[in-house]
C-alpha positions in Angstrom: 110.1 94.6 134.9 108.5 92.9 131.9 110.7 90.0 130.7 112.1 89.6 127.2 109.8 86.5 126.9 106.7 88.6 127.7 107.8 91.3 125.3 108.2 88.6 122.6 104.7 87.4 123.2 103.4 91.0 122.8 105.3 91.6 119.5 104.8 88.2 117.7 101.6 86.6 118.8 98.9 86.1 116.3 95.7 87.1 118.1 92.3 85.8 117.2 90.1 87.3 119.9 89.7 90.7 121.5 89.7 89.1 125.0 93.2 87.7 124.3 94.6 91.1 123.4 93.0 92.5 126.5 94.6 89.8 128.7 98.0 90.3 127.2 98.0 94.1 127.8 96.3 93.7 131.2 99.0 91.2 132.3 101.7 93.6 131.3 100.0 96.5 133.2 99.8 94.3 136.3 103.6 94.4 136.5 103.3 97.9 137.8 106.3 99.4 136.2 104.8 100.3 132.9 102.3 102.7 131.4 100.6 101.0 128.4 99.7 103.2 125.4 97.8 101.9 122.4 98.4 104.0 119.2 99.4 106.9 121.4 96.5 106.8 123.9 96.8 105.5 127.5 95.2 102.1 127.7 92.3 101.5 130.1 89.6 98.9 130.5 87.1 101.0 128.5 89.3 101.1 125.4 87.8 99.3 122.4 90.3 97.5 120.3 88.8 97.0 116.8 89.8 93.7 115.3 87.6 94.1 112.3 89.2 97.2 110.8 92.8 97.2 111.9 95.8 94.9 111.1 97.6 95.8 114.3 98.0 98.3 117.1 101.3 99.9 118.2 101.8 99.0 121.9 104.1 101.4 123.7 105.5 100.0 127.0 106.7 103.1 128.9 108.9 102.2 131.7 107.9 104.8 134.3 111.0 104.6 136.5 113.6 104.9 133.7 111.8 106.8 131.0 112.7 104.3 128.2 110.1 103.7 125.5 110.3 100.2 124.0 107.6 99.7 121.3 106.0 96.4 120.2 103.3 95.6 117.8 100.5 93.1 118.2 99.2 91.7 114.9 96.5 89.2 114.1 94.4 87.5 111.4 90.9 88.8 111.3 87.8 87.1 109.9 86.8 90.6 108.6 89.2 92.0 106.0 90.3 95.5 107.3 90.5 96.7 103.7 87.3 95.6 102.0 87.8 97.5 98.8 90.2 95.2 96.9 90.0 94.9 93.2 92.8 92.3 92.8 94.9 90.2 95.1 97.5 87.8 93.8 99.3 86.0 96.7 101.9 83.4 95.8 102.1 82.2 99.4 98.4 81.1 99.1 97.7 77.8 97.3 94.2 79.1 96.4 96.0 81.9 94.4 98.8 79.9 92.9 99.4 76.2 92.7 101.8 76.0 89.7 101.7 76.5 85.9 100.7 79.7 84.2 97.4 80.4 85.9 97.2 82.8 88.9 93.9 83.1 90.7 92.6 86.4 92.0 91.6 85.9 95.6 89.0 88.7 95.2 87.4 86.9 92.3 87.5 89.7 89.7 90.2 88.7 87.3 92.6 85.8 87.2 96.0 86.4 85.6 98.4 84.5 83.3 102.2 84.1 83.6 104.2 84.5 80.4 107.7 83.4 79.7 108.0 80.8 82.5 109.0 82.9 85.5 110.5 80.9 88.3 108.4 79.8 91.3 110.1 79.2 94.7 108.5 78.1 98.0 110.8 80.4 100.0 109.0 82.7 102.3 105.9 80.7 101.6 105.8 81.3 97.9 107.4 83.7 95.4 107.6 84.3 91.6 110.8 85.7 90.0 110.7 87.6 86.7 114.0 87.7 84.7 114.4 90.7 82.5 116.4 88.7 79.8 113.6 86.1 79.3 110.5 88.3 78.5 108.7 87.2 81.6 105.6 88.9 82.9 102.1 88.6 84.4 98.9 90.2 83.1 95.3 90.0 84.4 92.8 88.4 82.1 89.7 90.6 82.3 88.8 94.2 81.9 88.8 95.8 85.4 87.2 99.1 84.6 83.9 98.1 86.1 85.3 97.6 89.6 86.5 101.2 90.1 83.8 103.2 91.9 85.1 106.7 90.7 84.6 108.2 87.3 87.5 108.9 84.9 89.8 110.8 85.0 89.9 111.0 88.8 89.6 107.4 89.8 91.4 106.9 93.1 93.4 103.8 93.5 96.3 102.1 95.4 98.8 99.5 94.5 100.7 97.5 97.1 103.4 94.8 96.7 105.9 92.8 98.6 108.9 92.4 96.3 112.7 91.9 96.1 114.4 93.8 93.2 117.4 92.1 91.8 120.8 93.9 91.6 120.2 97.4 90.1 118.8 96.3 86.7 116.5 98.9 85.1 113.0 97.8 84.1 109.2 98.0 84.5 107.8 96.5 87.7 104.1 97.5 87.2 102.3 99.0 84.2 98.8 99.5 82.9 97.2 99.0 79.5 94.0 99.1 77.6 95.2 96.4 75.2 94.1 98.8 72.5 96.7 101.5 72.2 97.0 102.9 75.7 99.9 101.8 78.0 102.3 103.3 80.5 104.5 102.3 83.4 103.5 102.9 87.0 106.4 101.6 89.0 109.8 101.0 87.5 113.5 101.0 88.3 115.6 103.8 86.7 119.3 104.1 87.4 118.9 102.2 90.7 116.0 104.3 92.0 112.3 103.5 92.1 110.2 105.8 89.9 106.4 106.2 90.3 104.1 107.4 87.5 100.5 108.0 86.4 99.2 109.5 83.2 97.9 113.0 82.9 98.2 113.7 79.2 101.8 112.9 79.7 103.6 110.6 82.1 103.7 112.4 85.5 106.5 110.9 87.6 108.7 111.3 90.6 111.8 109.5 91.9 111.5 107.8 95.3 113.2 109.7 98.1 113.7 106.4 100.0 116.3 104.0 98.7 115.5 100.3 98.4 117.7 97.5 99.5 118.5 95.4 96.4 118.1 91.6 96.6 116.1 92.1 99.9 112.4 92.3 100.5 110.7 95.7 100.3 107.1 96.7 100.8 106.1 99.2 98.1 102.9 101.2 97.9 101.6 103.8 95.4 98.3 105.5 96.2 96.3 108.2 94.4 93.4 110.1 96.0 92.1 111.9 92.9 94.6 114.8 93.4 97.8 113.5 94.9 100.0 110.5 93.9 102.1 109.4 96.9 104.5 106.5 97.4 105.7 104.6 100.4 108.7 102.3 100.7 108.8 100.0 103.8 106.2 102.2 105.4 108.1 105.5 104.9 106.7 108.3 102.8 108.9 108.3 99.6 107.5 111.4 97.9 104.4 112.8 96.1 103.2 115.0 93.3 99.8 116.3 92.1 98.0 115.5 88.9 94.6 114.8 87.3 94.9 111.2 86.3 93.6 109.8 83.0 92.8 106.1 82.9 93.6 104.0 79.8 91.2 104.6 76.9 91.3 104.4 73.2 88.0 106.1 72.0 86.1 103.3 73.7 82.7 103.6 75.5 82.9 104.3 79.2 84.1 102.4 81.1 87.3 101.9 79.1 89.3 98.7 79.3 92.1 98.6 81.9 94.5 95.8 82.6 97.6 95.6 84.9 100.9 94.0 84.1 103.8 92.9 86.3 107.2 92.9 84.7 106.0 93.7 81.2 108.2 96.0 79.0 106.6 99.4 78.0 107.6 102.1 75.6 105.9 104.8 77.8 108.4 104.9 80.6 111.0 106.9 82.5 114.0 104.7 81.9 114.7 102.1 79.2 111.3 100.4 79.3 112.7 96.9 79.6 111.2 93.8 81.3 111.5 93.9 85.1 114.0 91.9 87.1 112.4 91.2 90.5 110.8 88.7 92.8 107.3 89.2 94.1 105.2 87.5 96.8 102.0 89.5 96.8 100.3 92.1 94.7 97.2 94.1 95.6 95.1 96.6 93.7 92.5 98.6 95.6 89.6 100.9 94.7 90.3 104.1 96.7 93.5 105.5 98.2 95.3 104.5 101.4 96.2 106.8 104.2 99.7 106.9 105.7 98.4 105.0 108.8 96.8 102.3 106.6 100.0 101.9 104.7 101.9 101.6 108.0 99.6 98.9 109.1 100.0 97.0 105.9 103.8 97.2 106.3 103.6 96.0 109.9 101.5 93.1 108.8 104.1 91.8 106.4 107.5 92.9 107.9 108.2 90.0 110.3 107.7 87.3 107.7 109.9 89.0 105.1 112.4 90.5 107.5 111.6 94.0 106.3 
């Protein structure tokens, strides 16, 4: 039988080469008691494992004599980003993104951001920023992002992903968008202890998350829009969806209209009370284009061990 130590190697090793993944799986196969499945397919020597486009593979160790199905995940850092269509990435665990003060650097290079109201930095979990709803604390990016979306209004597809801990059950805005010239609305907010997800379609089209979050614990939250359907995920689980034809922020401006994103900022166009958010965040991503359920799951797997998700 495979030992617990060998299982731990399979589930927690950071892999930097294809041959190392192959050697780990082959070593487990040599024990003779297991069938090895990779993302549901039986592993064989001809199977190509793609480091460039995937965060991780689900490795199923099927114990042939007992029928049990323990599952482990191999994850790794790749020199080629598996999601090349980022518009923004703020990562408070990365010194190149945040090294103190009010300036936050975008790791993609499109638009840095500014912290307002002195939110609290902590080096816990490698780096976090906490927004306090009573102190008017928020983050907003500095430059118009409209040029970085490949679609045309109003159907621009997009995705937002964040690793965050929401404090107690305080209502407030987590993520919002604005033109800085009259258009503004919430996208993710806490309302009566539930996450609400919204996009604009002549009015605020919203739904409440069907998945409860754990307060004062880390959660991986994703909202994705494919031009027709807005769908949310909480800790890798589908949390609901609705259809709409999205409008982007505009105020009688030439195309492309200005668009900025805010973390923690209050907003009068909301589903709750529109107050400042009360949460801690480690990483925020904005992508051009939607994410599939499998891509969301792989993002979740990539983050879950560090944050105990």
